[in-house]
Every structure is written in structure tokens, then in C-alpha cells.
C-alpha positions in Angstrom: 223.5 165.2 116.6 222.1 165.3 113.1 218.6 164.0 112.9 217.6 161.3 110.4 215.0 162.2 107.8 212.5 159.4 107.3 211.3 160.8 104.0 214.8 161.2 102.5 214.6 162.1 98.8 218.0 160.8 97.9 218.4 158.3 95.1 217.4 154.7 95.8 220.1 152.2 96.5 220.0 148.7 95.0 218.3 147.0 98.0 216.2 143.9 98.0 212.7 144.5 96.5 209.6 143.2 98.2 208.8 139.5 98.2 207.5 138.3 94.8 207.9 141.6 93.0 210.2 144.1 91.3 211.9 147.0 93.1 209.2 149.0 94.8 207.4 151.7 92.9 206.0 155.0 94.2 202.5 154.7 95.6 199.8 154.1 93.0 197.6 157.2 92.7 197.0 159.2 95.9 199.4 158.0 98.6 196.9 159.2 101.3 197.9 160.2 104.8 200.6 157.5 105.0 202.9 159.7 102.9 203.1 162.2 105.8 203.2 159.7 108.7 206.2 157.4 108.0 206.9 156.8 111.7 203.4 155.5 112.4 203.6 153.4 109.2 206.9 151.9 110.3 205.4 151.2 113.8 202.5 149.3 112.1 204.9 147.2 110.0 207.2 146.5 113.0 204.3 145.5 115.2 203.0 143.1 112.6 206.4 141.6 112.1 206.9 141.2 115.9 203.5 139.5 116.2 204.3 136.7 113.8 207.9 136.3 115.1 206.7 136.1 118.7 204.2 133.5 117.7 206.9 131.1 116.7 208.8 131.4 120.0 206.1 131.8 122.6 204.3 128.6 121.4 207.5 126.5 121.8 208.0 127.3 125.5 204.2 126.9 126.2 204.1 123.5 124.5 204.4 121.4 127.7 201.4 123.2 129.2 199.5 122.8 126.0 200.2 119.1 125.9 199.3 118.6 129.5 196.0 120.5 129.3 194.7 119.0 126.0 196.2 115.5 126.7 198.3 115.5 123.5 201.3 113.5 122.5 204.6 113.9 120.6 203.0 113.7 117.2 200.6 116.4 118.1 203.5 118.5 119.4 205.3 118.1 116.1 202.2 119.2 114.1 201.7 122.2 116.4 205.2 123.3 115.7 205.5 122.3 112.0 202.2 123.2 110.4 202.8 126.9 110.8 206.1 127.1 108.9 204.8 124.5 106.3 201.9 126.8 105.4 204.1 129.9 105.4 206.7 128.3 103.2 204.0 127.1 100.8 202.3 130.4 100.4 205.0 133.0 100.9 206.0 133.5 97.3 202.4 133.5 96.0 201.1 136.1 98.5 204.1 138.3 97.7 203.0 138.3 94.1 199.4 138.9 95.0 200.4 141.8 97.1 202.2 143.4 94.2 199.1 142.9 92.0 196.2 143.8 94.3 197.8 146.1 96.9 200.4 145.6 99.6 198.6 147.4 102.4 195.5 145.3 101.5 197.6 142.2 101.9 199.0 143.3 105.2 195.6 144.2 106.8 194.0 141.0 105.5 196.9 138.9 106.8 196.6 140.6 110.3 192.9 140.0 110.4 193.3 136.3 109.4 196.1 135.8 111.9 194.1 137.4 114.7 191.0 135.3 114.0 193.1 132.1 113.9 194.8 133.2 117.2 191.3 133.5 118.8 190.3 130.0 117.7 193.6 128.6 118.8 193.1 130.1 122.3 189.7 128.4 122.5 190.9 125.0 121.1 189.7 122.0 123.0 191.6 119.3 121.2 194.5 118.7 118.9 192.5 119.1 115.7 191.2 122.5 116.5 194.6 123.8 117.6 196.4 122.4 114.6 193.9 123.8 112.1 194.1 127.1 113.9 197.9 127.1 113.5 197.4 126.3 109.9 195.2 129.4 109.4 197.8 131.4 111.4 200.3 130.3 108.7 198.1 131.7 106.0 198.0 135.0 107.8 201.8 134.9 108.5 202.4 134.2 104.8 200.5 137.4 104.0 202.1 139.5 106.6 205.8 138.7 106.1 206.2 139.8 102.5 203.8 142.7 103.0 206.1 144.2 105.7 209.1 144.0 103.4 207.4 145.3 100.4 205.7 148.2 102.2 209.0 149.2 103.8 210.6 149.1 100.4 207.8 151.3 99.0 207.5 153.8 101.8 211.2 154.8 102.3 214.0 156.0 100.1 217.8 156.4 100.3 219.3 156.5 103.7 215.9 156.3 105.3 215.3 153.0 103.7 218.6 151.6 104.9 217.7 152.7 108.4 214.2 151.2 108.1 215.5 147.8 107.1 218.1 147.9 109.8 215.4 148.6 112.4 213.2 145.9 110.8 215.9 143.3 111.4 216.4 144.6 115.0 212.7 144.2 115.6 212.8 140.6 114.4 215.8 139.7 116.6 214.3 141.5 119.6 211.0 139.7 119.2 212.7 136.3 119.0 214.6 137.1 122.2 211.6 138.2 124.1 209.4 135.3 122.9 210.5 132.6 125.3 210.3 134.9 128.3 206.9 136.2 127.3 205.6 132.7 126.7 206.9 131.4 130.0 205.4 134.4 131.9 202.0 134.2 130.2 201.8 130.4 130.7 202.8 130.6 134.4 201.0 133.7 135.5 197.9 133.3 133.4 197.3 130.3 131.1 198.8 128.9 127.9 195.8 130.3 125.9 197.1 133.8 126.5 200.1 133.1 124.2 197.5 133.3 121.4 195.2 135.9 123.0 198.0 138.4 123.3 198.0 138.7 119.5 194.5 140.3 119.5 195.3 143.8 120.9 198.5 143.9 118.8 196.5 143.0 115.6 194.0 145.7 116.4 196.7 148.4 116.7 198.4 147.2 113.5 195.1 147.4 111.5 194.4 150.9 112.8 197.9 152.2 112.2 198.1 150.6 108.7 194.9 152.2 107.6 196.0 155.6 108.8 199.7 155.6 108.0 200.6 153.0 105.4 200.0 154.1 101.8 198.5 151.6 99.3 201.1 150.6 96.7 201.2 148.1 93.9 203.8 146.6 91.6 203.5 145.7 88.0 200.4 143.7 87.0 202.5 140.6 86.3 201.9 138.0 83.7 199.5 135.5 85.3 199.1 133.3 88.3 200.9 130.0 88.8 198.2 127.9 90.3 199.7 124.6 89.5 203.0 125.7 91.0 201.2 126.7 94.2 199.3 123.4 94.4 202.2 121.1 93.7 204.6 122.9 96.0 202.1 123.0 98.9 201.0 119.4 98.5 204.6 118.1 98.1 205.8 119.8 101.2 202.8 118.8 103.3 203.0 115.1 102.3 206.7 114.9 103.1 206.2 116.6 106.5 203.2 114.3 107.2 205.4 111.2 106.5 208.3 112.4 108.8 205.9 113.2 111.6 203.6 110.2 111.5 206.2 107.6 110.5 207.0 106.6 114.1 203.4 106.3 115.2 201.8 104.9 112.0 204.8 102.7 110.8 207.3 103.6 108.2 206.6 100.7 105.9 204.1 98.4 107.5 201.1 99.7 109.5 201.5 99.3 113.3 197.7 98.8 113.6 194.4 100.0 112.3 194.6 103.8 112.0 192.5 106.7 110.7 193.9 109.0 108.0 191.8 112.1 107.2 188.8 110.4 108.7 189.2 107.2 106.7 190.2 103.9 108.2 193.6 102.4 107.2 193.4 98.6 108.0 196.2 96.9 109.9 196.4 94.3 107.2 197.2 96.8 104.5 200.5 95.9 102.6 202.0 99.3 103.5 201.3 102.0 106.0 200.0 105.4 104.8 203.5 106.9 105.5 205.3 105.4 102.6 202.7 106.4 99.9 202.7 109.9 101.5 206.5 110.3 101.2 206.6 108.9 97.7 203.6 111.2 96.6 205.3 114.2 98.3 208.6 113.6 96.4 206.6 113.1 93.2 204.7 116.3 93.7 207.9 118.1 94.4 209.5 116.8 91.2 206.4 117.8 89.3 206.6 121.3 90.8 210.2 121.7 89.6 209.2 120.5 86.1 206.2 122.8 85.9 208.3 125.8 87.1 211.0 125.1 84.5 208.4 124.8 81.7 206.6 128.0 82.7 209.8 129.9 83.0 210.9 128.9 79.5 207.5 130.1 78.2 207.9 133.4 80.0 204.9 132.9 82.3 204.6 133.6 86.0 206.2 131.1 88.4 206.2 130.6 92.1 209.9 129.8 92.1 212.4 131.1 89.6 214.8 128.2 89.2 217.2 130.3 87.1 218.2 132.0 90.4 219.9 128.8 91.5 222.3 129.2 88.6 223.9 132.0 90.7 226.4 130.1 92.9 226.1 132.5 95.8 222.4 132.2 95.8 222.4 128.4 95.6 225.0 127.8 98.3 223.6 130.6 100.5 220.1 129.2 100.4 221.5 125.7 101.4 223.2 127.3 104.4 220.1 129.3 105.3 217.9 126.2 105.1 220.1 123.9 107.2 220.5 126.7 109.8 216.7 126.7 110.2 216.6 122.9 110.5 219.1 123.0 113.4 217.4 125.9 115.2 213.9 124.4 115.1 215.1 120.9 115.9 216.3 122.4 119.2 213.1 124.3 119.8 210.9 121.2 119.8 212.8 118.9 122.1 214.4 121.3 124.6 211.2 122.8 126.2 209.8 119.4 126.8 213.0 118.1 128.3 213.5 121.2 130.5 210.0 120.9 132.0 209.5 117.2 132.2 213.0 115.8 132.8 214.8 118.7 134.5 211.7 119.7 136.5 211.9 123.4 135.6 208.8 125.6 135.6 207.7 126.9 132.2 209.1 130.4 133.1 212.4 128.9 134.1 212.5 127.0 130.9 211.8 130.3 129.1 214.8 131.9 130.7 217.1 129.0 129.5 215.7 129.1 126.0 215.9 132.9 125.9 219.7 132.6 126.3 219.9 131.4 122.6 217.7 134.3 121.4 219.7 136.9 123.5 223.0 135.6 122.1 221.6 135.9 118.6 220.4 139.4 119.3 223.8 140.5 120.6 225.8 138.9 117.8 223.4 140.3 115.1 224.0 143.8 116.5 227.8 143.4 115.9 227.7 141.4 112.7 227.6 144.4 110.4 230.8 145.9 111.9 232.5 142.5 111.8 231.4 142.1 108.2 233.1 145.4 107.3 236.4 144.0 108.6 236.2 140.4 107.5 233.7 140.3 104.7 230.1 138.9 105.0 231.0 135.4 103.7 233.7 135.0 106.4 231.2 136.2 109.1 228.7 133.6 107.9 231.4 130.9 108.1 232.5 132.0 111.5 228.9 132.0 112.8 228.2 128.5 111.5 231.4 127.2 113.0 230.4 128.6 116.4 227.0 127.0 116.0 228.5 123.6 115.1 230.8 123.7 118.2 228.0 124.6 120.5 225.7 121.9 119.0 228.4 119.2 119.5 229.2 120.4 123.0 225.5 120.2 123.8 225.1 116.8 122.2 227.9 115.5 124.5 226.8 117.4 127.6 223.0 117.0 127.7 222.9 113.2 128.2 224.9 113.9 131.4 222.0 116.1 132.6 224.0 119.3 133.3 222.6 122.2 135.4 220.2 124.6 133.8 222.9 127.4 133.7 225.3 125.2 131.9 222.7 124.4 129.2 221.8 128.2 129.1 225.5 128.9 128.4 225.6 126.4 125.6 222.5 127.9 124.0 223.9 131.4 124.4 227.0 130.3 122.4 224.8 128.7 119.8 222.8 131.9 119.6 226.0 133.9 119.0 226.8 131.8 116.0 223.2 131.9 114.8 223.2 135.7 115.1 226.4 136.1 113.1 225.3 133.7 110.3 221.7 134.8 110.0 222.5 138.5 110.0 224.8 138.3 107.0 223.2 135.5 105.0 220.7 137.6 103.2 223.3 140.0 101.8 225.5 137.1 100.8 222.7 135.3 99.1 221.5 138.3 97.1 225.0 139.6 96.2 225.0 138.1 92.8 221.3 138.4 92.0 220.2 141.0 89.4 218.3 143.9 91.1 215.3 143.2 88.9 215.0 139.7 90.5 215.9 140.7 94.1 212.3 140.6 95.2 211.6 137.1 94.3 215.1 136.1 95.4 214.6 137.4 98.9 211.2 135.8 99.1 212.7 132.5 97.9 215.3 132.7 100.8 212.4 133.2 103.3 210.6 130.2 101.8 213.8 128.1 102.2 214.1 129.1 105.8 210.5 128.3 106.6 210.9 124.9 104.9 214.0 124.3 107.0 211.9 125.2 110.1 209.2 122.7 109.3 211.7 119.9 108.5 213.7 120.7 111.7 210.6 120.2 113.9 209.6 117.1 112.0 213.1 115.5 112.2 213.4 116.4 115.9 210.2 114.6 116.7 211.1 111.6 114.6 214.5 111.4 116.3 212.9 111.5 119.8 210.4 108.8 118.8 213.1 106.5 117.5 215.3 107.3 120.5 212.6 106.5 123.0 212.2 103.0 121.4 215.9 102.4 121.9 216.8 104.1 125.2 213.7 103.6 127.3 213.9 99.7 127.4 217.7 100.0 127.9 217.4 102.3 130.9 214.4 100.5 132.5 216.3 97.2 132.3 218.6 98.7 135.0 215.6 98.9 137.4 215.1 95.5 139.0 211.5 94.5 138.9 210.4 96.3 135.8 209.3 93.8 133.2 210.1 94.0 129.5 206.4 94.4 128.7 206.2 97.4 131.1 209.3 98.9 129.4 207.7 98.6 126.0 204.5 100.2 127.4 206.6 103.1 128.7 208.0 103.6 125.2 204.4 104.2 124.0 203.7 106.5 127.0 206.8 108.5 126.4 205.9 109.0 122.8 202.2 109.5 123.4 202.7 112.1 126.1 205.9 113.7 124.7 207.6 112.9 128.0 204.9 114.1 130.3 204.6 110.6 131.8 207.9 111.3 133.7 206.2 114.1 135.7 203.1 111.9 136.3 205.2 109.0 137.7 207.3 111.4 139.8 204.2 113.1 141.2 202.7 109.8 142.4 206.0 108.8 144.1 205.7 105.3 145.5 201.9 105.3 145.2 201.7 104.8 141.5 201.7 101.8 139.2 205.4 101.0 139.8 205.0 101.2 143.6 208.3 101.6 145.4 210.1 101.6 142.0 208.3 104.7 140.9 211.1 107.3 141.7 213.8 105.0 140.1 211.7 104.6 137.0 211.2 108.4 136.7 214.9 108.9 137.1 215.8 106.4 134.4 213.1 107.9 132.0 214.7 111.3 132.6 218.1 109.9 131.6 216.5 108.4 128.5 214.9 111.7 127.6 218.3 113.4 128.0 220.0 110.9 125.7 217.3 111.4 123.1 217.6 115.2 123.2 221.4 114.6 122.8 220.6 112.6 119.7 218.5 115.6 118.4 221.5 117.8 119.0 223.6 115.4 116.9 221.1 115.7 114.1 221.2 119.5 114.3 225.0 119.4 114.3 225.0 117.3 111.1 222.8 119.8 109.3 224.9 122.7 110.6 228.0 121.0 109.3 226.4 120.7 105.9 225.7 124.5 106.1 229.3 125.1 107.1 230.4 123.3 104.0 228.1 125.5 101.9 229.4 128.6 103.7 233.0 127.6 102.9 232.1 127.2 99.3 230.6 130.7 99.4 233.7 132.2 101.0 236.0 130.5 98.5 234.0 131.8 95.5 234.0 135.3 97.1 237.8 135.3 97.3 
């Protein structure tokens, strides 16, 4: 068998350039030892990528244990899941450009150090604030690492070696996503949930050593300035919108539900509006301001965070819409399902990890075959097929989950969903970038990553909001079927379901007939489990609606391709 040469000198293909920059240049000055150690360099980049991908999946399955240990509620769970992709989305484009200006290896090593430090503080967190802030800083590190892995690969490899490197890069991402739920379940069960963060430390140490030894320092063009206003407006707009979606059920959408504290300041119960409405309006205004600033800076030929002219390319615009809504659906599932599996279905965290891993394994298997299928049908058709499979699986799940099926049935539904996800996600990048000029492919690929992170944050926020609203409707209705449970107790249980993210079910079940509800305790726990299942079904309907929107976008893409 002919061996593959990693330092292939053949001409460079027109592949996506690194995030926030032009097609990669040769190393600036002396390439150092990295020029002769491409395998070690690739190992460093792959390990860094795996670390940040794993962090997104191991935390989800460990979430019930985190909430139990720190006594947190649904709003806290949403923030733990949402703040990481919010920060990554806000900073991804900016850090891609900074890496091009100041050194891509420097950005990678700095990001890994920041991510490791934040993982250490997250492992030692004693309350919601410490954990959420640690996740925020992890997002800063992740926003440095992700574009640095792409740009360093682009700079280190040429010709067929580059194609192989990017193929393996995608395989590492898919494999890490598949392993994540199992690793998170095992670490939480065998050790402690804090180990889902501590496991990052040895990986980070290996990455830093390998990067310094084997990754050459490269830079892009100096660029034409720094878009500080764009960064500020995009980050604040996104953060305010996510704040409103997450805190709306607990703080009140329009009127305050009571006296609350926002950023350490009291918000009186007699205020004419709750803090949620001003936050949403301010977030939308900041987003509109961001778009206006970006358009004005682009017309003046100055640096921008987001090149709006790219959305004039139909494939880029429709493809990003599809990518964003795919992420909304995926992360909507990943918030509610782990809680439901542990609290309502009474699975262990490891067993829940196996069920959730079915989705990632399905995505991994489909992604491995997507390229061959694309050669036969065309990439746009494969994206459409994948989204159609996702939509069918989401609808089947929305119908089946309220009936509380067996774990293997739910695993099968998630595996089918993963197959569709793998087909769509594997080909979306090539479809999105197909009509983008090569000189803009770097910022285009970074924009797509940003859109996906934005979809991830909105998906987690929407799932939590759907659960909160669902609890308010389903819990009183289900408890009305238990004779002896008063309406006041039912309303109190709504607050407990939201405040504990469903953990109150396990508490009531554990006390049996010796708890507050006495002999009614087991019946109350059963009805709350049914209510939880109905609410998760509602989350699946929300995910299906967004996937349907993505399918429409994919059909438009396919029509334009023909």
C-alpha cells in the first residue's frame, strides 16, 4: 500500500482558509522544529479539538449530578449549557483574526492554558455563580482554540496531505462527540462530576508541550484594524437575548414575578416591567446596531467581525440558516433529555450516557459515509436527506416520549436522529462555501462556526423555556388526577419542578410514603414523571419546527444547485 506523505509538496487546492483570515501562508521566518514533525503537530491540534468538543457533551450527561450536588435549578442548568456557546460565538471571528495577526500557535497555546485554568475552577465550583463564570472563561479558551486548529492545519499541510489532515480533523470531532456522553457518564458514576472538568488538565498539558515542539508559528496578513465596536455589539446583543430567553420564566416576561436581583442590584416587584423585556429589547437593538456598524465599516474598507456581503451568496445564506437551525435542534435535545432520563426514567448517569451516545454514534457512522453518498447524489441532496431523516426522528420522538417508552426505544430514535445529523453536518460546510471566493473562505468558514454556536446557545435557552412553560401547564393538570393533592400544592410543585430541573421527582420517590404527600407520594412522583415526559415531548416539537425550517433552506439550496 502506498504511504501518505504528510509534507506533500504538491500544489495547494482551494480549501477553506483559517477562521478570520486569508488562505494560509508559509510559516513566517524560521518554521522551527514543527516543519519536520507534522504528525506530532497534528496530534496536538487533534487533542485540542477533542478537548473542547468533549467538554460540550460530557457536561450535558453530568448535568443531573451537578444540579443535585450544588442544589441548582433549571435556570442554572440553562446557563451552564448556554454560556459556553454564547461566548464562543461572540469571540470566534475576533480570535480568528487575532491569530492571523499575532501568531496562530500563540493563540492555540494561550487558548489551551485559559481553557485548562477555567476547567480547574469549574471543578472546584461551590455554587452556580462560580460554575457559570468558569464556563464563561472556558468559552473564551474555546473561541481561541477552534479557529487556531483550523488555521494551523491549513498552514502546516499542503496538497493531498492537507485534504487528509482535514478529513481526520472532522473524524476527530465526530469521534469526540460520540465518546463524550459515555465518558461523562463513567466519570460521574465511577468518580465524581468534577472529573468531567479535571480530565481536561492532562490533555491540556500534552497539547501545550506538543504545540511548542511540533507546531510552527505562522501568521497571516497584518490586516486593516480591529473591529472593537463590532465585537462589543455582537457579544452584548447575543448575551442579552439569551439572558431574556433563559430568565423569562423565572423573572417574568413582562411583569416581575417578585423582587429579584439582577447583577447584584435589586429589581423591585412593583416595577412596571420585569428585567427580561428591557434585556430582550436591548439585545435586539444591539444586534441591529451591530449589523449597521458592520455594513458601514465594510463600505469604508475597514476590518469587520462579520462580512455581510457573504450573505449575498445564496448558497452561503441558505446554508448558514440550515446550519444554525440544526444546532438549535441538537442542543435543545441535549438539555432536556439527560434530566428526563435520570429523574423521570430512573436511569443512572452512565445508563443515560449510553442512551445519549446513540445519537453521537449514529452521527459518526453517517458522517463516515456522507462523502461517498455525496459523490453519487451531490452534497446539497445529502444535506436535504439528512435533515429529512432528522425531522422524521424528531417527530417520532415528540410523539413517543410522552408515552414514556423503554430506554432502548429512545436510543433507537436518537440513533436515527444522529444518522440524519451526521449526513447533514458532514456536507453543510462544503455546500455553504461552494460559492464563496477563495480569498474570503477563511472568514466564511468562521462565520459558519459562529452561526452554529449561536444556534447551540439558542437551542439550550429555548429548551429550558419550553420546559418551564410546560411545567406550568402539565404539572397542575397531572396532579389534578391524584385525589387529595390540593391546587396550592400543585402550584408549589410547579415551582419545585422548575427550581430543581425535575430532581424533585427523585426526592419524592426516594421518600416513598414517608414524605410530604404521605401515602400519595408514589402517585405524585408517577404523575410528575408523566408531566416531565410531556414537556420533553414539547421540546422535541420545538426542535422539529426548527429542523423543518432548515429543511426548507436545504431544499432551496438543492434547487439552486440544480
